[in-house]
KOLNU-239030 format. One record per residue: residue number from 1; x, y, z of N, C-alpha, C in turn; chain; residue in three letters. Coordinates in steps of 0.001 Angstrom, whole numbers, plus 500000, padded with zeros to 6 digits. Layout:
KOLNU-239030
  num      nx      ny      nz     cax     cay     caz      cx      cy      cz  chaine  residu
  NUM       X       Y       Z       X       Y       Z       X       Y       Z       A     ALA
...
This chain:
KOLNU-239030
  num      nx      ny      nz     cax     cay     caz      cx      cy      cz  chaine  residu
    1  233419  068422  530508  234536  067834  530068  235619  068984  530093       A     MET
    2  235132  070626  529881  236494  070900  529486  236815  071413  530586       A     LYS
    3  236408  070918  531634  237061  071333  533356  238194  069758  533585       A     GLY
    4  237723  068567  533076  238474  067592  533020  239763  068020  532685       A     LEU
    5  239786  068752  531487  241504  068627  531139  242436  069294  532149       A     GLY
    6  242332  070422  532385  242963  070879  533521  243204  070205  534732       A     PRO
    7  242361  069747  535597  241963  068881  536439  243335  067890  536073       A     PHE
    8  243286  066974  534854  244267  065881  534848  245198  066526  534380       A     LEU
    9  245467  067314  533650  247002  068078  533621  247413  068212  535088       A     GLN
   10  246991  068796  536129  247649  069354  537557  247359  067877  538270       A     LYS
   11  246590  067023  538088  246643  066053  539007  246297  064575  538783       A     TYR
   12  246772  064491  537403  246630  063007  536483  247933  062416  537023       A     GLY
   13  248742  062434  537675  249776  061620  538076  249315  061368  539178       A     VAL
   14  248439  062245  540234  248008  061260  541316  246597  060549  540877       A     LEU
   15  245966  060711  540188  244954  059756  539510  245554  058442  539156       A     VAL
   16  246326  058487  538264  247340  057148  537949  248037  056363  538943       A     ALA
   17  248368  057503  539971  249134  056717  540927  247732  055268  541935       A     PHE
   18  246794  056497  542177  245670  055591  543012  244973  054670  541707       A     ALA
   19  244788  054498  540810  244647  053454  539781  245496  052753  539798       A     ALA
   20  246959  052572  540373  247855  051639  540186  247551  050944  541669       A     LEU
   21  247557  051782  543022  247638  051097  543953  245838  050296  544327       A     VAL
   22  245085  050653  543477  243877  049899  543670  243696  048807  542791       A     VAL
   23  244360  048434  541380  244727  047390  540587  245597  046719  541591       A     PHE
   24  246502  046966  542439  247502  046148  542901  246682  045591  543816       A     ASN
   25  246109  046271  544754  245351  046240  545927  244267  044728  545500       A     SER
   26  243571  045096  544206  242345  044333  543990  243430  042571  543318       A     VAL
   27  244417  042888  542775  244592  042053  541780  245893  040827  542727       A     TRP
   28  246514  041535  543616  247383  040701  544787  247208  041247  546148       A     GLN
   29  246013  041196  546399  246211  041717  547804  246916  041230  548869       A     PRO
   30  247096  039676  549247  248044  039564  550198  249328  039488  549953       A     ASP
   31  249752  040245  548713  251425  040561  548380  251175  042045  549065       A     LEU
   32  251008  042839  548096  250720  044256  547928  250752  045119  549051       A     PHE
   33  249743  044583  549552  248901  045540  550851  249945  044906  552309       A     LEU
   34  250717  044112  552086  251576  043391  553260  252380  045046  554010       A     ARG
   35  252307  045379  555031  253206  046088  555595  254880  046235  554910       A     PRO
   36  255306  045033  555013  256656  044372  554416  256874  045221  553304       A     GLU
   37  255916  044649  552054  256062  044612  550918  255960  046477  550393       A     ASN
   38  255140  046989  551430  255008  048450  551058  256629  049249  551875       A     LEU
   39  256663  048894  552882  258066  049372  553195  259463  049319  552122       A     ARG
   40  259400  047715  551477  260273  047517  550832  260556  048232  549454       A     ASN
   41  258970  048580  549031  259369  049241  547824  259644  050816  547973       A     LEU
   42  258984  051477  549378  260033  052494  549545  261211  053043  549631       A     LEU
   43  262287  051251  550685  263116  051658  550482  263935  051269  549248       A     ASN
   44  263718  050396  548489  263844  049947  547044  264111  051381  545893       A     GLN
   45  263446  052092  546521  263333  053259  545338  263779  054709  545994       A     ASN
   46  264335  054708  547245  264714  055517  547923  265530  056571  547578       A     ALA
   47  266727  055736  547118  267756  056169  546566  267765  056933  544981       A     ALA
   48  266736  056626  544435  266125  056932  542995  265434  058081  543491       A     VAL
   49  264578  058157  544365  263702  059232  544862  264360  060674  545194       A     GLY
   50  265587  060275  545830  266728  061479  546161  267528  062541  545117       A     MET
   51  267303  061305  543949  268336  061760  542929  267307  062349  542010       A     VAL
   52  265805  061722  541802  265093  062462  541174  264539  064081  541708       A     ALA
   53  264457  063910  542773  264159  065729  543495  265196  066522  542840       A     VAL
   54  266231  065946  542842  268028  066736  542771  267531  067117  540995       A     GLY
   55  267090  066657  540203  266875  066204  539105  265921  067196  538477       A     MET
   56  264791  066977  539324  263612  067821  539359  264247  069495  539129       A     THR
   57  265072  069967  540257  265524  071264  539922  266603  071598  538736       A     MET
   58  266899  070668  538381  267901  070840  537269  267430  070953  536015       A     VAL
   59  266268  070304  536064  265263  070135  534467  264422  071420  534241       A     ILE
   60  263964  071701  535550  263180  072901  535891  264005  074118  535512       A     ILE
   61  265256  074313  535595  265994  075137  534908  267041  074917  533851       A     ALA
   62  266108  074091  533101  266514  074107  531654  267616  073223  531121       A     GLY
   63  268245  072570  532261  269020  071188  531848  269017  070060  531974       A     GLY
   64  270134  069266  532094  269798  067738  532431  271025  067221  533174       A     ILE
   65  271144  065955  533794  271702  065389  533944  272116  063900  533939       A     ASP
   66  272971  063315  532918  273374  061943  532380  274216  061455  533592       A     LEU
   67  274609  061783  534182  276067  061726  535079  275571  060854  536163       A     SER
   68  274571  061219  536791  274405  061088  538232  274566  059931  538759       A     VAL
   69  274137  058692  537765  274400  057049  538391  276082  056968  538771       A     GLY
   70  276673  057654  537876  277792  057071  537917  278747  058125  538685       A     SER
   71  278128  059109  539400  278730  060256  539822  278352  059389  541505       A     LEU
   72  277323  058531  541751  276853  057943  543459  278032  057126  543256       A     MET
   73  278395  056189  542532  278922  055095  541930  280942  055848  542924       A     ALA
   74  280802  056176  542015  282422  056861  542560  282651  057428  543705       A     VAL
   75  281290  058035  544066  281478  058890  545630  281058  057398  546876       A     ALA
   76  280268  056852  546177  280151  055645  546972  281805  054426  546849       A     ALA
   77  282420  054317  545788  283539  053677  545941  284461  054326  546989       A     CYS
   78  284541  055911  546557  285712  056700  547744  284975  056611  548966       A     LEU
   79  283974  056620  549387  283633  056689  550505  284228  055502  551522       A     GLY
   80  283697  054374  550837  284150  052815  551470  285133  052647  551507       A     VAL
   81  286410  053294  550252  287459  053082  550479  288254  053810  551030       A     LYS
   82  287763  055020  551702  288532  055539  552525  287967  055056  554219       A     VAL
   83  286612  054604  554343  286661  054173  555304  287152  052615  555868       A     MET
   84  287268  052082  554820  287996  050908  554938  289799  050941  555188       A     ASN
   85  290326  052104  554780  291726  052360  555360  291669  053044  556566       A     ASP
   86  290525  053601  556765  290748  054051  558533  290525  052767  559370       A     ALA
   87  289335  051872  559036  289421  050669  560190  290858  050056  560019       A     VAL
   88  291849  049983  558825  292608  049066  559063  293669  050141  559514       A     THR
   89  293784  051136  559872  294836  052371  560398  294546  052175  561870       A     GLY
   90  293135  051555  562178  292882  051235  563954  291956  052540  564398       A     GLY
   91  291314  053066  563392  290344  054095  563987  288942  053374  564234       A     ARG
   92  288394  053666  565265  286866  052961  565686  286138  052890  564598       A     PRO
   93  285224  052049  564252  284190  051645  563634  283120  052858  562774       A     GLU
   94  282683  053464  564109  281455  054485  564018  282525  055896  563436       A     GLY
   95  283554  055833  563764  284435  057494  563315  284419  056931  561611       A     ALA
   96  284992  055565  561421  285632  055396  560077  284141  055743  559156       A     ALA
   97  282932  055040  559941  281610  055386  559039  281585  056891  558887       A     VAL
   98  281897  057583  559740  281211  058937  559692  281938  059906  558803       A     ALA
   99  283262  059387  558687  284037  060060  557561  283691  059571  556137       A     LEU
  100  283347  058016  556168  282866  058075  554890  281610  058423  554535       A     ALA
  101  280724  058587  555955  279661  059664  555082  280244  061111  554414       A     VAL
  102  280983  061664  555138  281515  062827  554413  282394  063353  553360       A     VAL
  103  282882  061628  553168  283626  061958  552205  282813  061762  550788       A     VAL
  104  281815  060501  550757  280694  060005  549665  280084  061472  549918       A     CYS
  105  279302  062442  550361  278289  063799  550471  279217  065022  549760       A     ILE
  106  280556  064776  550399  281624  065796  549566  281949  065576  547917       A     VAL
  107  282474  064168  547871  282756  063657  546556  281429  064064  545679       A     ALA
  108  280443  063601  545870  279337  063899  544924  278968  065236  544711       A     ALA
  109  278977  066182  545911  278410  067304  545940  279940  068266  544746       A     THR
  110  280985  068118  544853  281811  068090  543745  281898  067936  542868       A     VAL
  111  281543  066778  542441  280915  066471  541065  280152  066813  540478       A     GLY
  112  278967  067543  541005  278022  068249  540357  278336  069619  540316       A     GLY
  113  279423  070134  541501  279815  071435  541190  280581  071523  539875       A     LEU
  114  281236  070568  539552  282221  070135  538111  281175  070383  537098       A     VAL
  115  279900  069225  537131  279201  069445  535955  278514  070679  535993       A     ASN
  116  278560  071648  536674  277555  072724  536905  278644  073777  536077       A     GLY
  117  279871  073534  536502  281058  074444  536202  281214  074210  534237       A     LEU
  118  281440  072977  534016  281377  072777  532692  280099  073288  531678       A     LEU
  119  278643  073594  532811  277793  073748  532071  277707  076047  531739       A     VAL
  120  278007  076182  532897  278151  077829  533144  278990  078271  532746       A     THR
  121  280608  077932  533041  281286  078626  532926  281948  078212  531484       A     VAL
  122  282006  076740  531554  282375  076305  530318  281715  076147  528744       A     GLY
  123  280015  076754  529230  279387  076991  528134  278924  075628  527300       A     ARG
  124  279275  074464  528368  278990  073353  527045  277764  072653  527556       A     VAL
  125  277413  072552  526393  275818  071834  526510  275377  070840  527398       A     THR
  126  274287  071354  528241  273732  069852  529496  274210  068665  529058       A     PRO
  127  273820  068318  527807  273597  067127  527387  275161  066259  527478       A     PHE
  128  275818  066986  526704  277181  066578  526447  278061  066737  527527       A     ILE
  129  278325  067791  528070  278981  067899  529616  278375  066617  530398       A     ALA
  130  277419  066635  530735  276929  065261  531565  277112  063943  530888       A     THR
  131  277301  063645  529919  277367  062644  528877  278977  061935  529481       A     LEU
  132  279700  063371  529142  281225  062726  529655  281244  062848  531168       A     GLY
  133  280461  062894  532098  280461  062730  533139  280115  061046  533338       A     GLY
  134  278940  060712  532808  278877  059846  532798  279465  058373  532829       A     LEU
  135  280344  058807  531570  281657  057933  531257  282569  058041  532229       A     VAL
  136  282956  059137  532535  284111  059355  533035  284113  059111  534423       A     GLY
  137  283081  059303  535353  282951  058842  537186  282625  057731  537066       A     TYR
  138  282160  056827  536263  282005  055322  536232  283428  054780  536105       A     ARG
  139  284070  055351  534955  285677  054577  534856  286321  054954  536408       A     SER
  140  286241  055786  536687  286463  056647  537892  286480  055399  539035       A     LEU
  141  285407  055310  538982  284625  054071  540319  285301  053090  540029       A     ALA
  142  285329  052666  538634  285957  050955  538145  287563  051179  538797       A     LEU
  143  288018  052233  538583  289680  052712  538816  289529  052453  540317       A     VAL
  144  288976  053008  541449  288954  052845  542603  288719  051477  542973       A     LEU
  145  287961  050670  542179  287266  049251  543040  288013  048426  542022       A     ALA
  146  288971  048386  541074  289910  047759  540586  289331  046690  539679       A     ASP
  147  288101  047699  539127  286849  046917  538153  286240  045814  538624       A     GLY
  148  286440  045767  539749  285169  044949  540907  284496  045700  541976       A     GLY
  149  284394  044832  542944  283433  045146  544239  284409  045809  545408       A     GLU
  150  283909  046778  545839  284810  047154  547077  283873  046973  548782       A     ILE
  151  283945  045693  549066  283575  045227  550212  283836  045952  551567       A     ARG
  152  283023  046040  552447  282950  047045  553737  283866  046492  554492       A     SER
  153  284338  047004  555402  285263  046420  556692  284388  046821  557982       A     GLN
  154  283344  047296  557745  282062  048133  558848  281365  047009  559199       A     SER
  155  281198  045901  560077  280290  044915  560332  278810  045563  560733       A     PRO
  156  278969  046782  561132  277504  046953  562085  277150  048423  561690       A     THR
  157  277890  049099  561946  277638  050249  561673  277172  051024  560522       A     VAL
  158  278140  050996  559256  277203  051008  557793  276250  050297  557729       A     LEU
  159  275932  048665  557855  274786  048400  557124  273697  048818  557860       A     PRO
  160  274090  049503  559191  272871  049851  559998  271939  051089  559258       A     ALA
  161  272737  052085  558669  272160  053235  557800  271346  052859  556819       A     ILE
  162  272246  051360  556205  270947  050945  555055  269872  050102  555262       A     GLY
  163  270088  049617  556175  269307  048138  556769  267984  048423  557837       A     GLN
  164  268511  049284  558379  267787  049601  559921  267215  050785  559798       A     THR
  165  266468  050957  561084  266077  052563  561166  264962  052334  562238       A     GLY
  166  263966  053216  562469  263179  053093  563716  262047  052372  563536       A     PRO
  167  261580  051608  564511  260438  050812  564474  259499  051493  564660       A     LYS
  168  258474  050711  563323  257293  051591  563238  255999  050796  564550       A     ILE
  169  255215  051497  565073  254697  051010  566185  253407  049997  565446       A     PRO
  170  252706  049084  566104  252039  047801  565835  252117  047125  564168       A     PHE
  171  253533  047329  563500  253454  046733  562548  254857  045530  562432       A     LEU
  172  254251  044644  562395  255365  043363  562136  255569  042628  560736       A     THR
  173  256931  042281  560669  257187  041449  559274  256475  040540  559448       A     ASN
  174  256838  039377  558244  256501  037736  557681  257132  037011  559241       A     ALA
  175  258176  037266  560065  258568  036706  561038  257875  036991  562030       A     GLN
  176  257192  038292  562565  256517  038463  563884  257302  039760  564575       A     GLY
  177  258363  040126  563731  259541  041092  564332  259071  042253  563993       A     GLN
  178  259084  043421  564673  258611  044730  564848  259426  045549  563084       A     PRO
  179  258403  045845  562532  258713  046379  561039  259416  047695  561359       A     LEU
  180  260707  048018  560603  261373  049276  560962  261456  050003  559815       A     GLU
  181  261447  051337  559958  261264  052595  558942  262593  052483  558571       A     PHE
  182  263422  052101  557528  264486  052181  557610  265264  053956  557054       A     ASN
  183  266481  054026  557648  266781  055187  557551  266945  056103  555488       A     TRP
  184  267228  055295  554684  266865  055895  553827  265309  056464  553110       A     PRO
  185  264770  055766  553889  263301  056172  553373  263134  057642  554150       A     ILE
  186  263753  057634  555395  263616  058708  556153  264037  060236  555146       A     LEU
  187  265599  059810  554821  266494  060698  553957  265400  061069  552750       A     ALA
  188  264617  060337  552297  264213  060386  550835  263044  061346  551348       A     PHE
  189  262612  061199  552032  261412  062178  552993  261588  063279  553375       A     ILE
  190  262788  063756  554040  263464  064972  554481  264121  065725  553458       A     LEU
  191  264811  064740  552281  265467  065165  550937  263974  066184  549960       A     VAL
  192  263041  065148  549941  261930  065879  549040  261118  066902  550231       A     SER
  193  261025  066846  551134  260220  068187  551665  261438  069336  551572       A     VAL
  194  262557  069153  551814  263706  070435  551559  263108  070813  550168       A     ALA
  195  263269  069785  549323  263304  070202  547978  261801  070903  547614       A     GLY
  196  260922  070547  547981  259804  070913  547682  259528  072964  548463       A     GLY
  197  259887  072665  550005  260402  074202  550095  260810  074709  549419       A     LEU
  198  262209  074782  549522  263131  075178  548230  262210  075643  547109       A     LEU
  199  261929  074760  546233  261481  075344  544999  260131  076353  544765       A     LEU
  200  259239  076308  546286  257982  076858  545975  257937  078165  546735       A     SER
  201  259034  078117  548331  259184  079163  548714  260179  080155  549043       A     ARG
  202  261203  080014  548200  262436  080719  548523  262508  080990  547388       A     THR
  203  263588  082367  547107  263725  082973  546283  264242  082412  545195       A     VAL
  204  265477  081567  545624  266349  080682  544819  265115  079628  543935       A     PHE
  205  264436  078943  544762  263203  078246  543627  262450  079095  542704       A     GLY
  206  262352  080350  543201  261836  081036  542032  262626  081485  540610       A     ARG
  207  263768  081522  541305  264785  082163  540296  264792  080864  539386       A     ASN
  208  264896  079708  540015  264990  078354  538965  264057  078165  537892       A     VAL
  209  262669  078231  538478  261490  078722  537671  261913  079713  536425       A     ILE
  210  262200  081113  536603  262191  082353  536013  263263  081604  534776       A     ALA
  211  264871  081003  535219  265694  080561  534311  265084  079631  533359       A     VAL
  212  264709  078422  534299  263673  077626  533192  262794  078106  531986       A     GLY
  213  261997  079088  532755  261007  079458  531337  261824  080474  530278       A     ALA
  214  262823  081088  530598  263304  082511  529904  264631  082681  530260       A     ASN
  215  265432  081935  530036  266732  082406  530626  267553  083686  530259       A     GLU
  216  267081  084342  528943  267235  085544  528652  266406  086829  529572       A     GLU
  217  265107  086395  529662  264563  087407  530446  264902  087281  531881       A     ALA
  218  265194  086300  532087  265172  086183  533800  266994  087094  533968       A     ALA
  219  267825  087188  533083  269452  087495  533109  269106  088984  533609       A     TYR
  220  268358  089654  532098  267662  090949  532154  267192  091522  533352       A     LEU
  221  266242  090692  533944  265513  091060  535456  266393  091023  536454       A     ALA
  222  267695  090755  536417  268868  091109  537299  268961  089417  537830       A     GLY
  223  268826  088581  537677  268986  087139  538151  270335  087024  537287       A     ILE
  224  270895  086342  538540  272727  085696  538279  272062  084307  537439       A     ARG
  225  271919  084171  536530  271439  082515  535609  272479  081746  535950       A     THR
  226  273596  082192  535409  274687  080874  535936  275016  080546  537184       A     PRO
  227  274711  081399  538166  274544  080855  539372  273556  079832  539969       A     ALA
  228  272406  080025  539745  270723  079517  539894  271317  078157  539194       A     VAL
  229  272018  078424  538074  272048  076772  537008  272995  075893  537817       A     LYS
  230  273984  076852  538393  274791  076033  538989  274498  075601  540195       A     LEU
  231  273912  076358  541260  273011  075649  541968  272346  074315  542056       A     GLY
  232  271516  074602  541148  270957  073215  540752  271767  071796  540621       A     THR
  233  273048  071696  539965  273560  070991  539645  274340  070802  541012       A     TYR
  234  275118  071847  542202  275471  071324  543266  273932  070416  544057       A     VAL
  235  273209  071094  544047  272221  070457  545048  271971  068967  544449       A     LEU
  236  271704  068543  543292  271749  066929  542646  272821  066037  543168       A     LEU
  237  274241  067039  543431  274988  066304  543473  275500  065724  545160       A     GLY
  238  274733  066789  545900  274488  066331  547219  273488  065355  547256       A     LEU
  239  271988  065721  546699  271149  064474  547142  271867  063139  546852       A     PHE
  240  272631  062942  545329  273131  061643  544504  274337  061174  546185       A     ALA
  241  274573  062122  546707  276024  061736  547781  275218  060964  548978       A     GLY
  242  274227  061454  549328  272948  061085  550569  272389  059664  549995       A     ILE
  243  271910  059596  548594  271683  058599  548118  272704  057499  548324       A     ALA
  244  273577  057406  547933  274842  056533  547653  275223  056120  549319       A     ALA
  245  275201  056754  549680  275437  056620  551289  274424  055129  551824       A     ILE
  246  273373  055552  551449  272486  054446  551710  272405  053003  551200       A     GLY
  247  272615  053847  549490  273021  052453  548544  274293  051420  549919       A     LEU
  248  275203  051854  549788  276582  051517  550242  275902  050744  551676       A     ALA
  249  275178  051086  552484  275022  050494  553214  274042  049203  553403       A     GLY
  250  272702  049615  552352  272298  048699  551812  273125  047025  551841       A     ARG
  251  273932  047206  550932  274517  046170  550079  275758  045640  551393       A     MET
  252  276074  046670  551879  277341  046757  552975  278995  046610  551820       A     ASN
  253  278517  046895  550443  279573  046983  549750  279182  047473  548541       A     SER
  254  280362  048026  547652  279844  048939  546292  280846  048074  545189       A     VAL
  255  279526  047695  544310  279863  046895  542774  280149  048089  542231       A     ALA
  256  281264  048486  541781  281428  049823  540845  280716  049643  539530       A     SER
  257  280649  048452  538830  279738  048396  537788  278730  048671  537871       A     ALA
  258  277742  048471  539098  276789  048214  538772  275729  049582  539888       A     GLN
  259  276489  049601  541052  276100  051048  541653  275449  051939  540978       A     VAL
  260  274387  052789  541075  273738  053911  540126  273515  053689  538782       A     GLY
  261  273622  052224  538311  273251  052028  537246  272132  052183  536325       A     LEU
  262  271595  053390  535805  270509  053521  535037  269783  054355  535684       A     TYR
  263  270301  055045  537095  269626  055833  537677  268961  056916  537431       A     TYR
  264  270144  057432  536570  269451  058729  535880  268314  058547  534646       A     GLU
  265  268524  057081  534045  266837  056982  533528  265967  057267  534552       A     LEU
  266  266124  056201  535395  264943  056599  536400  264403  057703  536996       A     ASP
  267  265506  058590  537296  265190  060261  537714  264973  060510  536450       A     ALA
  268  264739  060802  535305  264288  061026  534272  262795  061102  533940       A     ILE
  269  262650  060012  534302  261426  059297  533875  260618  059273  534744       A     ALA
  270  260827  059629  536417  259975  060175  537358  259927  061552  537245       A     ALA
  271  260722  062297  537333  260643  063632  536479  259162  063716  535529       A     VAL
  272  259514  063057  534812  258591  063709  533572  257281  062966  533688       A     ALA
  273  257171  061835  534684  255687  061294  535012  255063  062502  536088       A     ILE
  274  255909  062859  536772  255863  064018  537937  254922  065187  537212       A     GLY
  275  255076  065327  535863  254483  066581  535313  255728  067740  535235       A     GLY
  276  256862  067137  535580  257567  068541  534968  258161  068816  533997       A     THR
  277  258006  069803  533175  257895  070348  531609  259640  070150  531456       A     THR
  278  259866  069330  530206  261217  068619  530423  262346  069485  529617       A     MET
  279  261421  070717  528883  262317  071761  528591  262587  073351  529285       A     ALA
  280  261674  072657  530935  262172  073636  531778  261287  074842  532318       A     GLY
  281  261315  075887  533222  260358  076352  533512  258758  076101  534457       A     GLY
  282  259020  074981  534508  257696  074433  535330  257831  072709  535808       A     TYR
  283  257964  072615  537167  257803  071322  537968  257557  071543  539239       A     GLY
  284  257170  070270  539340  256689  070764  541406  257531  068758  541609       A     ARG
  285  257626  069153  542796  258887  068138  543313  257730  066816  543844       A     VAL
  286  256733  067362  544788  255584  066745  544837  255174  065311  544251       A     TRP
  287  255270  065937  542511  254562  065082  541690  256199  063961  541028       A     GLY
  288  256811  064799  541431  258465  063741  541060  258137  062291  542368       A     THR
  289  258050  063064  543273  257692  062193  544270  256725  060955  544025       A     VAL
  290  256027  061237  543318  254714  060323  543339  255139  059829  541866       A     VAL
  291  255689  060170  541011  256447  059225  540251  256701  058698  540236       A     GLY
  292  258219  058767  541179  258880  057630  541648  258188  056311  541986       A     VAL
  293  257013  056510  542999  256140  055531  543881  255466  055093  542280       A     LEU
  294  255556  055554  541288  254614  054826  540338  255519  053711  539586       A     ILE
  295  256467  054500  539389  257951  053519  538964  257790  052284  539534       A     LEU
  296  257767  052302  540738  258048  051423  541509  257302  050487  542319       A     GLY
  297  255999  050945  541784  255187  049845  541847  254870  048899  540374       A     ILE
  298  255076  049975  539373  255321  049115  537952  256481  048174  538267       A     ILE
  299  257318  048839  538615  258784  047490  538604  257899  046288  539589       A     THR
  300  257443  046644  540664  257190  045699  541572  255761  044676  540912       A     ASN
  301  254973  044947  540212  254231  044596  538950  254844  043309  538336       A     MET
  302  255737  044102  537486  256736  043178  536705  257226  041917  537429       A     LEU
  303  257926  042348  538681  258979  041369  539052  257657  040338  539978       A     VAL
  304  256675  040575  540161  255633  039622  541147  255027  038793  539716       A     THR
  305  255066  039714  538379  254423  038446  537288  255189  038273  536659       A     SER
  306  256086  037809  537036  257247  036734  536513  258096  037476  535216       A     GLY
  307  257567  038858  535004  258006  039126  533671  259770  039482  533832       A     VAL
  308  260443  039322  532811  261565  039398  532749  262441  040762  532692       A     SER
  309  263207  040731  534351  263810  041908  534260  264530  042607  533201       A     PRO
  310  264881  042136  532142  265473  042416  530703  264483  043414  530258       A     TYR
  311  262781  043268  530546  261863  044377  529840  261621  045387  530868       A     TRP
  312  262318  045830  531701  261807  046774  532688  262251  048126  532264       A     GLN
  313  263693  048012  531324  264426  049008  530595  263210  050000  529787       A     GLY
  314  262554  049117  528744  261972  049056  527678  260999  049964  528484       A     PHE
  315  260293  049026  529627  258780  049812  530040  259184  051407  530549       A     VAL
  316  260150  051403  531015  260592  052792  531399  261292  053860  530564       A     LYS
  317  261388  053399  529571  261765  054016  527957  260244  054473  527647       A     GLY
  318  259337  053630  527292  258310  053719  526873  257437  054894  527921       A     VAL
  319  257512  054677  528979  256794  055946  529878  257405  056656  529734       A     ILE
  320  258833  056887  529866  259564  058484  529753  258551  059221  528073       A     ILE
  321  258764  058579  527036  258194  058886  525776  256855  059816  526051       A     LEU
  322  255791  058360  526676  254366  058995  526625  254574  060138  527339       A     LEU
  323  255162  060266  528782  254993  061681  529503  255516  062787  528824       A     ALA
  324  256307  063050  527742  256605  064139  526899  255860  064387  525925       A     VAL
  325  255244  062996  525505  254433  063293  524505  253142  063857  525053       A     LEU
  326  252545  063423  526049  251349  064021  526410  251729  065863  527083       A     ILE
  327  252758  065836  527491  253295  067179  527859  253032  068319  526806       A     GLN
  328  253969  067414  525729  253895  068287  524394  252060  068249  523668       A     ARG
  329  251299  067502  523896  249916  067647  523496  249451  068729  524538       A     GLY
  330  249599  068827  525575  249288  069746  526658  249717  071011  526353       A     GLN
  331  251073  071120  526059  251511  072666  525719  251076  073140  524376       A     SER
  332  250438  072606  523318  250456  072894  522293  248638  073262  522249       A     SER
  333  247897  073442  523330  246455  073347  523150  246181  074793  523768       A     ARG
């Protein structure tokens, strides 16, 4: 039994994921195991997953970001608005969408930079700095959309980014058509691999862990701690911008009040479930990815069971609390 504790501490999230997969496979095999359902589960959680990878970096470095959902909203609103203006001005649809992609990514990255500067240069507590961003960025999104929705004027190219992708060999959907591996899923995979390699195989990643473990000791060791913390917020903004493009393409519109709503909660929950220490200094990207999948499966279970969607936030809140309590119990041993 003594060997079981360290094993569960390291791989418990995989055990929980496997248990959920087995349970759902037995409980509703005709629905859960359908390739189309598994693809949809990944597609619906790809945006949260990309944000969660960036959030992992921020939390490991000892920070937090409550503004990321609102940041996605303002970036998506700005990108689609610029795209519509370009289409109206006579630009080809493809060029207009490419402009929207650039604007969306740059806007979100700049938002992450602003958050990081408030924390590092302004010395504002991360919770307070990003709480202001949560309200401020959402307000900017509402202003850009006049409180409503910005409908895309791209009938084919932008929807293709969020709704299509390479065909999966030998798999078909319910209508017998080839099943597609949507582009947001591929983006999630690439972001996860890049984030994992950045954290585990680079000097920057080692510095992120050192800063989160003991910022003063890291500074005395010659690490530029403000630059490292700033870098994590910029990365989170970059990943949020990529995720926002997928969301805009998936709906071919941007609802200013709804895009990215509570994504910060989902991302933090996935990070906590994945085993990253909320106090900083330890974490793993692969654990966060599994945490995202666990949350996705739980949401899928609630929906297919007919549970009211109003309970989903409560369930996620409980999951965050349990994950943090488990971490505290492990660290006290």
